[in-house]
C-alpha positions, 0 to 999 in steps of 0.5 A: 763641830770644830774649834781651835784655841791656844793653850799656852804656846800650843794650838789645839784643834778639836773636831766633834761629830756623831757617827754609827759604828758596827759592832763585832759579833762575838760567839756563834749566835751573836749578831753585829749591830749598828750603834750611834757613837760620838767621835772627838778628834783632838790635835795639838800643833798639827801633829798626830791627833788623838781620837776618842769614840764614846757610845751615844746613850739613850739611843736604841740600837739599830 
């Protein structure tokens, strides 16, 4: 989903989507696993975006 709106004198673009991320395996016996995440990218006036990743809760890991 992409939204664009005006906030005072700024143009803001927010892009949101779902993805999968591979975790780091910490320690000798810890395995990597895939988890579902929500990705949000917020960009103001075409400048450098701010990207946020959040773990999608309620979904079993693969």
